[in-house]
Backbone as CSV, one residue per row, in Angstrom:
resi,resn,N_x,N_y,N_z,CA_x,CA_y,CA_z,C_x,C_y,C_z
1,MET,-5.809,-19.909,5.030,-5.358,-18.607,5.541,-6.351,-17.518,5.126
2,SER,-6.718,-16.677,6.072,-7.675,-15.618,5.756,-7.020,-14.533,4.908
3,LYS,-7.849,-13.757,4.231,-7.330,-12.660,3.402,-6.577,-11.647,4.263
4,THR,-7.106,-11.404,5.469,-6.476,-10.416,6.341,-5.096,-10.884,6.796
5,GLN,-4.956,-12.172,7.052,-3.645,-12.681,7.476,-2.582,-12.418,6.417
6,ARG,-2.912,-12.703,5.179,-1.934,-12.499,4.100,-1.642,-11.010,3.931
7,THR,-2.680,-10.180,4.007,-2.472,-8.730,3.904,-1.557,-8.242,5.019
8,ARG,-1.783,-8.751,6.215,-0.954,-8.346,7.361,0.495,-8.767,7.156
9,GLU,0.708,-9.962,6.620,2.070,-10.431,6.358,2.773,-9.513,5.359
10,ILE,2.053,-9.100,4.315,2.638,-8.210,3.312,2.965,-6.859,3.934
11,CYS,2.041,-6.346,4.739,2.257,-5.042,5.379,3.430,-5.077,6.355
12,ALA,3.716,-6.235,6.908,4.793,-6.353,7.894,6.168,-6.522,7.265
13,LEU,6.245,-6.577,5.946,7.530,-6.802,5.285,8.498,-5.636,5.455
14,ALA,7.973,-4.416,5.556,8.827,-3.223,5.684,7.990,-2.086,6.260
15,PRO,8.644,-1.068,6.840,7.882,0.042,7.429,7.085,0.848,6.416
16,ILE,7.554,0.876,5.163,6.903,1.697,4.139,6.539,0.843,2.924
17,ILE,5.314,1.016,2.444,4.903,0.464,1.160,4.956,1.609,0.151
18,PRO,5.851,1.545,-0.826,5.899,2.600,-1.838,4.593,2.659,-2.626
19,VAL,4.045,3.872,-2.746,2.843,4.095,-3.544,3.312,4.690,-4.872
20,LEU,3.159,3.918,-5.946,3.824,4.229,-7.208,2.835,4.628,-8.301
21,VAL,3.091,5.770,-8.910,2.356,6.216,-10.086,3.354,6.187,-11.243
22,VAL,3.235,5.179,-12.101,4.250,4.956,-13.141,3.630,5.170,-14.519
23,ASP,4.211,6.081,-15.278,3.685,6.415,-16.604,4.271,5.576,-17.727
24,ASP,5.482,5.056,-17.521,6.213,4.377,-18.595,6.598,2.972,-18.138
25,VAL,6.116,1.954,-18.841,6.395,0.579,-18.445,7.893,0.281,-18.472
26,ALA,8.667,1.036,-19.243,10.120,0.821,-19.287,10.768,1.075,-17.928
27,HIS,10.094,1.850,-17.083,10.647,2.149,-15.759,10.314,1.054,-14.740
28,ALA,9.406,0.158,-15.080,8.857,-0.768,-14.090,9.914,-1.651,-13.434
29,ARG,10.656,-2.388,-14.238,11.607,-3.345,-13.661,12.750,-2.662,-12.900
30,PRO,13.406,-1.637,-13.462,14.475,-1.000,-12.689,13.967,-0.307,-11.426
31,LEU,12.749,0.242,-11.474,12.189,0.888,-10.285,11.922,-0.145,-9.204
32,ALA,11.283,-1.238,-9.581,11.031,-2.305,-8.607,12.344,-2.842,-8.043
33,GLY,13.334,-3.041,-8.919,14.615,-3.556,-8.474,15.287,-2.649,-7.459
34,ALA,15.219,-1.336,-7.689,15.846,-0.382,-6.774,15.149,-0.382,-5.415
35,LEU,13.823,-0.415,-5.412,13.069,-0.387,-4.153,13.276,-1.683,-3.362
36,ILE,13.271,-2.813,-4.077,13.489,-4.096,-3.403,14.903,-4.168,-2.840
37,ALA,15.879,-3.726,-3.619,17.272,-3.731,-3.152,17.439,-2.832,-1.935
38,GLY,16.654,-1.766,-1.874,16.710,-0.856,-0.736,15.951,-1.341,0.483
39,GLY,15.269,-2.479,0.354,14.601,-3.066,1.515,13.102,-2.863,1.580
40,LEU,12.504,-2.420,0.465,11.046,-2.222,0.427,10.454,-3.175,-0.618
41,PRO,10.108,-4.398,-0.230,9.670,-5.393,-1.207,8.195,-5.314,-1.602
42,ALA,7.348,-4.739,-0.743,5.917,-4.643,-1.053,5.670,-3.354,-1.828
43,LEU,5.180,-3.469,-3.048,5.052,-2.325,-3.947,3.595,-2.145,-4.362
44,GLU,3.061,-0.953,-4.181,1.693,-0.655,-4.598,1.728,0.186,-5.877
45,VAL,1.299,-0.409,-6.980,1.208,0.311,-8.247,-0.224,0.823,-8.400
46,THR,-0.395,2.126,-8.393,-1.742,2.675,-8.477,-2.259,2.590,-9.914
47,LEU,-3.542,2.294,-10.026,-4.169,2.184,-11.345,-4.591,3.564,-11.840
48,ARG,-3.643,4.491,-11.848,-3.947,5.868,-12.229,-3.341,6.263,-13.569
49,THR,-2.641,5.343,-14.213,-2.036,5.650,-15.509,-2.403,4.550,-16.498
50,PRO,-2.398,4.865,-17.785,-2.694,3.844,-18.792,-1.718,2.674,-18.757
51,ALA,-0.513,2.919,-18.251,0.514,1.873,-18.242,0.444,0.969,-17.012
52,ALA,-0.421,1.280,-16.054,-0.372,0.639,-14.733,-0.422,-0.885,-14.783
53,LEU,-1.329,-1.448,-15.558,-1.446,-2.911,-15.589,-0.205,-3.551,-16.204
54,ASP,0.350,-2.931,-17.229,1.592,-3.444,-17.814,2.757,-3.300,-16.836
55,VAL,2.740,-2.245,-16.043,3.765,-2.047,-15.014,3.689,-3.166,-13.979
56,ILE,2.468,-3.513,-13.564,2.294,-4.614,-12.607,2.824,-5.908,-13.200
57,ARG,2.502,-6.160,-14.469,2.998,-7.376,-15.131,4.521,-7.445,-15.109
58,ALA,5.161,-6.317,-15.402,6.623,-6.287,-15.451,7.219,-6.435,-14.054
59,MET,6.650,-5.737,-13.087,7.191,-5.802,-11.727,6.975,-7.169,-11.091
60,ALA,5.930,-7.868,-11.506,5.639,-9.180,-10.926,6.754,-10.181,-11.208
61,ASP,7.568,-9.909,-12.223,8.668,-10.811,-12.582,9.977,-10.479,-11.871
62,VAL,9.991,-9.402,-11.100,11.231,-9.001,-10.430,11.385,-9.801,-9.135
63,PRO,12.487,-10.540,-8.983,12.660,-11.398,-7.804,12.637,-10.605,-6.494
64,GLY,12.007,-11.185,-5.505,12.014,-10.606,-4.166,10.910,-9.623,-3.873
65,GLY,10.107,-9.299,-4.875,9.060,-8.310,-4.675,7.684,-8.919,-4.508
66,VAL,6.799,-8.155,-3.883,5.383,-8.501,-3.774,4.626,-7.305,-4.335
67,VAL,4.073,-7.466,-5.515,3.476,-6.328,-6.214,1.968,-6.331,-6.048
68,GLY,1.442,-5.178,-5.668,0.009,-5.026,-5.510,-0.532,-3.914,-6.388
69,ALA,-1.851,-3.875,-6.498,-2.523,-2.847,-7.281,-3.275,-1.910,-6.349
70,GLY,-3.007,-0.624,-6.510,-3.690,0.371,-5.694,-4.804,1.055,-6.463
71,THR,-5.596,1.802,-5.725,-6.732,2.532,-6.284,-7.735,1.583,-6.937
72,LEU,-7.939,0.415,-6.316,-9.005,-0.475,-6.780,-10.345,0.135,-6.389
73,VAL,-11.205,0.343,-7.379,-12.497,0.986,-7.119,-13.662,0.107,-7.549
74,THR,-13.490,-0.637,-8.632,-14.576,-1.448,-9.175,-14.176,-2.925,-9.236
75,PRO,-15.164,-3.817,-9.355,-14.832,-5.232,-9.547,-13.990,-5.459,-10.797
76,GLU,-14.197,-4.651,-11.818,-13.393,-4.767,-13.034,-11.928,-4.466,-12.743
77,ASP,-11.679,-3.473,-11.895,-10.305,-3.169,-11.480,-9.663,-4.391,-10.831
78,VAL,-10.428,-5.047,-9.968,-9.910,-6.210,-9.243,-9.532,-7.320,-10.208
79,ARG,-10.420,-7.618,-11.131,-10.160,-8.703,-12.081,-8.953,-8.385,-12.968
80,ALA,-8.868,-7.134,-13.423,-7.747,-6.736,-14.281,-6.427,-6.801,-13.517
81,ALA,-6.449,-6.360,-12.263,-5.229,-6.372,-11.449,-4.749,-7.801,-11.201
82,LYS,-5.681,-8.668,-10.872,-5.323,-10.070,-10.621,-4.751,-10.712,-11.881
83,GLU,-5.386,-10.443,-13.017,-4.928,-11.007,-14.292,-3.524,-10.511,-14.635
84,ALA,-3.224,-9.277,-14.216,-1.908,-8.697,-14.514,-0.813,-9.232,-13.591
85,GLY,-1.213,-9.939,-12.545,-0.222,-10.515,-11.646,-0.139,-9.889,-10.275
86,ALA,-1.084,-9.002,-9.946,-1.077,-8.383,-8.616,-1.270,-9.444,-7.537
87,GLN,-0.509,-9.314,-6.451,-0.588,-10.274,-5.350,-1.381,-9.743,-4.168
88,PHE,-1.730,-8.468,-4.218,-2.634,-7.894,-3.224,-3.252,-6.648,-3.834
89,GLY,-4.313,-6.172,-3.198,-4.991,-4.983,-3.678,-5.162,-3.968,-2.574
90,VAL,-5.218,-2.708,-2.963,-5.411,-1.611,-2.011,-6.522,-0.721,-2.556
91,SER,-7.452,-0.329,-1.691,-8.544,0.527,-2.140,-8.657,1.743,-1.234
92,PRO,-9.111,2.883,-1.783,-9.264,4.084,-0.958,-10.408,3.960,0.038
93,GLY,-11.385,3.126,-0.294,-12.519,2.853,0.596,-12.878,1.394,0.440
94,ALA,-14.146,1.066,0.635,-14.562,-0.321,0.459,-16.055,-0.370,0.179
95,THR,-16.436,-1.172,-0.811,-17.843,-1.420,-1.096,-18.069,-2.926,-1.069
96,ASP,-19.318,-3.322,-0.923,-19.628,-4.750,-0.906,-19.188,-5.413,-2.217
97,ALA,-19.409,-4.707,-3.339,-19.045,-5.278,-4.638,-17.537,-5.459,-4.763
98,LEU,-16.784,-4.481,-4.278,-15.324,-4.566,-4.349,-14.809,-5.720,-3.489
99,ILE,-15.331,-5.826,-2.288,-14.908,-6.897,-1.389,-15.253,-8.255,-1.977
100,ALA,-16.458,-8.374,-2.541,-16.869,-9.649,-3.143,-15.961,-10.015,-4.307
101,ALA,-15.563,-9.027,-5.096,-14.674,-9.294,-6.226,-13.318,-9.793,-5.745
102,CYS,-12.790,-9.184,-4.689,-11.493,-9.612,-4.155,-11.574,-11.023,-3.598
103,VAL,-12.667,-11.338,-2.914,-12.850,-12.698,-2.405,-12.945,-13.673,-3.575
104,GLY,-13.722,-13.289,-4.597,-13.901,-14.150,-5.762,-12.606,-14.399,-6.516
105,GLU,-11.740,-13.402,-6.555,-10.460,-13.519,-7.261,-9.327,-13.992,-6.352
106,ASP,-9.645,-14.230,-5.085,-8.640,-14.633,-4.094,-7.495,-13.624,-4.053
107,LEU,-7.872,-12.337,-4.017,-6.880,-11.261,-3.965,-6.919,-10.619,-2.583
108,PRO,-5.866,-10.769,-1.779,-5.838,-10.129,-0.471,-6.049,-8.625,-0.612
109,LEU,-6.906,-8.071,0.230,-7.284,-6.658,0.103,-6.913,-5.868,1.344
110,LEU,-6.354,-4.676,1.101,-6.150,-3.686,2.153,-7.182,-2.585,1.906
111,PRO,-8.350,-2.679,2.549,-9.423,-1.718,2.276,-9.262,-0.441,3.089
112,GLY,-9.704,0.663,2.511,-9.532,1.958,3.154,-10.678,2.335,4.076
113,ALA,-10.327,3.027,5.158,-11.303,3.571,6.107,-10.741,4.851,6.686
114,ALA,-11.625,5.812,6.941,-11.183,7.082,7.512,-11.869,7.393,8.838
115,THR,-12.884,6.609,9.198,-13.648,6.870,10.422,-13.812,5.589,11.219
116,ALA,-14.211,5.754,12.484,-14.455,4.589,13.337,-15.592,3.740,12.773
117,THR,-16.623,4.381,12.237,-17.752,3.638,11.673,-17.315,2.788,10.495
118,GLU,-16.519,3.376,9.587,-16.028,2.615,8.443,-15.149,1.446,8.900
119,ALA,-14.302,1.691,9.886,-13.422,0.642,10.397,-14.240,-0.483,11.034
120,MET,-15.283,-0.123,11.791,-16.137,-1.133,12.430,-16.905,-1.944,11.393
121,ALA,-17.354,-1.287,10.320,-18.081,-2.002,9.266,-17.183,-3.032,8.596
122,LEU,-15.923,-2.657,8.374,-14.982,-3.602,7.763,-14.623,-4.720,8.736
123,LEU,-14.517,-4.393,10.010,-14.232,-5.411,11.023,-15.345,-6.463,11.026
124,GLU,-16.588,-6.017,10.882,-17.724,-6.941,10.807,-17.579,-7.924,9.654
125,LYS,-16.945,-7.464,8.577,-16.758,-8.312,7.396,-15.492,-9.158,7.480
126,GLY,-14.788,-9.063,8.602,-13.607,-9.891,8.796,-12.288,-9.235,8.444
127,TYR,-12.319,-7.911,8.231,-11.088,-7.194,7.883,-10.602,-6.398,9.097
128,ASP,-9.439,-6.780,9.618,-8.890,-6.054,10.772,-7.512,-5.455,10.462
129,MET,-7.109,-5.482,9.189,-5.917,-4.785,8.717,-6.386,-3.829,7.634
130,LEU,-6.373,-2.515,7.944,-6.997,-1.527,7.078,-6.014,-0.435,6.668
131,LYS,-6.348,0.218,5.576,-5.642,1.421,5.151,-6.366,2.622,5.768
132,PHE,-5.635,3.483,6.446,-6.220,4.726,6.985,-5.968,5.810,5.950
133,PHE,-7.039,6.214,5.272,-6.899,7.129,4.146,-8.073,8.091,4.066
134,PRO,-7.803,9.368,3.717,-6.493,10.022,3.564,-5.949,10.417,4.934
135,ALA,-4.787,9.924,5.278,-4.289,9.994,6.643,-4.168,11.421,7.187
136,GLU,-3.407,12.258,6.530,-3.187,13.617,7.042,-4.486,14.430,7.021
137,ALA,-5.246,14.324,5.939,-6.488,15.081,5.828,-7.548,14.616,6.828
138,SER,-7.385,13.384,7.331,-8.351,12.839,8.292,-7.930,13.065,9.737
139,GLY,-6.914,13.888,9.942,-6.503,14.209,11.304,-5.145,13.679,11.699
140,GLY,-4.494,12.960,10.788,-3.131,12.530,11.041,-2.987,11.495,12.139
141,ALA,-1.768,11.404,12.664,-1.461,10.409,13.693,-2.331,10.563,14.944
142,PRO,-2.640,11.795,15.403,-3.513,11.915,16.579,-4.890,11.290,16.353
143,ALA,-5.446,11.471,15.158,-6.758,10.884,14.863,-6.683,9.371,14.841
144,LEU,-5.630,8.842,14.245,-5.492,7.389,14.158,-5.267,6.780,15.542
145,LYS,-4.533,7.479,16.382,-4.342,7.016,17.760,-5.675,7.002,18.502
146,ALA,-6.496,8.032,18.286,-7.793,8.120,18.952,-8.736,7.017,18.486
147,ILE,-8.731,6.726,17.181,-9.564,5.641,16.659,-9.118,4.298,17.239
148,GLY,-7.826,4.164,17.425,-7.286,2.902,17.907,-7.630,2.585,19.345
149,ALA,-7.892,3.602,20.154,-8.163,3.366,21.571,-9.361,2.429,21.794
150,PRO,-10.522,2.697,21.155,-11.654,1.792,21.348,-11.662,0.596,20.396
151,LEU,-10.739,0.584,19.426,-10.700,-0.497,18.435,-9.300,-1.106,18.366
152,PRO,-8.809,-1.634,19.497,-7.425,-2.130,19.520,-7.197,-3.363,18.656
153,GLN,-8.286,-4.017,18.231,-8.129,-5.227,17.414,-7.871,-4.913,15.947
154,ILE,-7.941,-3.640,15.563,-7.705,-3.243,14.178,-6.336,-2.588,14.049
155,THR,-5.593,-2.984,13.012,-4.319,-2.336,12.722,-4.407,-1.661,11.361
156,PHE,-3.513,-0.696,11.140,-3.639,0.192,9.990,-2.333,0.386,9.235
157,CYS,-2.515,0.769,7.962,-1.439,1.287,7.110,-1.877,2.693,6.690
158,PRO,-1.459,3.735,7.404,-1.847,5.090,7.023,-1.204,5.494,5.696
159,THR,-1.993,6.125,4.844,-1.531,6.562,3.526,-2.230,7.872,3.172
160,GLY,-1.490,8.756,2.517,-2.061,10.039,2.122,-1.473,11.167,2.936
161,GLY,-0.436,11.792,2.395,0.225,12.867,3.122,1.322,12.401,4.061
162,VAL,1.620,11.101,4.053,2.707,10.583,4.892,4.031,10.932,4.216
163,SER,4.973,11.431,5.000,6.260,11.890,4.474,7.359,11.553,5.478
164,PRO,8.625,11.750,5.091,9.707,11.487,6.048,9.575,12.310,7.330
165,SER,8.940,13.474,7.235,8.838,14.347,8.412,7.779,13.893,9.416
166,ASN,6.785,13.112,8.972,5.753,12.685,9.915,5.593,11.167,10.010
167,ALA,6.348,10.422,9.211,6.166,8.967,9.181,6.379,8.327,10.549
168,ARG,7.379,8.811,11.291,7.641,8.218,12.610,6.468,8.426,13.563
169,ASP,5.737,9.544,13.395,4.570,9.786,14.247,3.550,8.667,14.070
170,TYR,3.377,8.244,12.839,2.438,7.146,12.567,3.019,5.801,12.999
171,LEU,4.269,5.537,12.612,4.869,4.227,12.854,5.077,3.936,14.333
172,SER,5.063,4.983,15.168,5.222,4.776,16.609,3.917,4.340,17.284
173,LEU,2.805,4.420,16.559,1.515,4.036,17.132,1.400,2.516,17.227
174,SER,0.760,2.050,18.283,0.632,0.603,18.497,-0.280,-0.059,17.473
175,ASN,-1.149,0.721,16.829,-2.082,0.132,15.854,-1.633,0.350,14.403
176,VAL,-0.358,0.681,14.207,0.183,0.883,12.856,1.282,-0.145,12.587
177,ILE,1.143,-0.871,11.462,2.153,-1.862,11.063,3.122,-1.265,10.061
178,CYS,2.604,-0.455,9.153,3.424,0.182,8.132,2.684,1.411,7.643
179,ALA,3.301,2.155,6.731,2.653,3.322,6.142,2.903,3.315,4.644
180,GLY,2.013,3.935,3.910,2.193,4.059,2.467,2.763,5.420,2.132
181,GLY,3.760,5.440,1.253,4.385,6.714,0.911,4.876,6.750,-0.519
182,SER,4.760,7.909,-1.129,5.204,8.066,-2.517,6.577,8.719,-2.621
183,TRP,7.091,9.243,-1.500,8.349,10.009,-1.576,9.554,9.150,-1.902
184,VAL,9.438,7.823,-1.745,10.588,6.961,-2.025,10.816,6.774,-3.524
185,ALA,9.864,7.233,-4.333,10.028,7.144,-5.787,9.553,8.440,-6.432
186,PRO,10.283,9.543,-6.208,9.870,10.831,-6.761,9.815,10.795,-8.286
187,LYS,8.852,11.488,-8.829,8.626,11.448,-10.279,9.881,11.824,-11.066
188,GLN,10.577,12.872,-10.618,11.770,13.312,-11.348,12.849,12.240,-11.368
189,MET,13.034,11.565,-10.236,14.064,10.530,-10.161,13.698,9.328,-11.029
190,VAL,12.399,9.004,-11.065,11.961,7.900,-11.920,12.190,8.249,-13.388
191,GLN,11.778,9.451,-13.765,11.888,9.841,-15.172,13.344,9.964,-15.625
192,SER,14.228,10.323,-14.708,15.645,10.459,-15.083,16.419,9.153,-14.914
193,GLY,15.738,8.123,-14.372,16.407,6.834,-14.195,17.430,6.814,-13.078
194,ASP,17.192,7.597,-12.041,18.119,7.646,-10.902,17.795,6.507,-9.936
195,TRP,18.077,5.298,-10.372,17.719,4.130,-9.564,18.568,4.030,-8.306
196,ALA,19.809,4.467,-8.374,20.660,4.454,-7.172,20.097,5.405,-6.121
197,GLY,19.621,6.560,-6.566,19.028,7.516,-5.644,17.766,6.978,-4.999
198,ILE,16.962,6.269,-5.783,15.730,5.681,-5.245,16.062,4.563,-4.261
199,GLU,17.088,3.782,-4.565,17.504,2.740,-3.619,17.942,3.360,-2.295
200,THR,18.623,4.484,-2.371,19.043,5.185,-1.151,17.834,5.656,-0.344
201,LEU,16.847,6.223,-1.015,15.636,6.660,-0.327,14.918,5.469,0.322
202,ALA,14.922,4.344,-0.375,14.300,3.138,0.193,15.031,2.682,1.451
203,ARG,16.359,2.692,1.396,17.138,2.291,2.577,16.852,3.208,3.767
204,GLU,16.743,4.497,3.494,16.413,5.450,4.564,15.036,5.157,5.148
205,ALA,14.087,4.772,4.280,12.735,4.493,4.743,12.685,3.255,5.634
206,THR,13.568,2.293,5.378,13.562,1.086,6.213,13.999,1.381,7.634
207,ARG,14.665,2.501,7.824,15.171,2.842,9.173,14.175,3.685,9.974
208,LEU,13.016,3.940,9.425,12.035,4.776,10.117,11.466,4.122,11.360
209,MET,11.602,2.821,11.457,11.113,2.092,12.640,12.179,2.018,13.737
210,ASP,13.419,2.410,13.399,14.530,2.284,14.371,14.308,3.203,15.572
């Protein structure tokens, strides 16, 4: 199975992939449990906090989830994420070294692209499931629709500025499988342990494709 096939399968699990910035490993398991119970099993833990790798380790043990590492920038990030139990990786862009590391570690990658040229370069390397980032700053759903017209063989997960108010604009596009969003796990709700509230937000997010 190609790396892109597995990435596509993960992206197709739910309309939204939660993009998670977690400061405290104690929040990892209950947060993952709430999101999975709400119908969002694919979880992207960004490597933006000192606790991130431990959070991935903890979430990897939660039944029903598929935990990935976001903000992969270097080959070292890839190796650390894989060792921690990440089942897929997400990057804001893509470099030859990063791609080689993911292939070497057998880590399915969702590489980022913001332009037609970047998307075509990744397509040449065999990647046709991409992250469109930063989505809103790069022109939003209209830009992604325009890129898709000449490149119908590429599908996307737009991330960056996606919210409940614009998510349907992206999800209605023929070249979008899912979107990445952080609103399903607001920092205040995580810090206060409002797992029921987060589960509710997750359930609402699953209906964005309806």
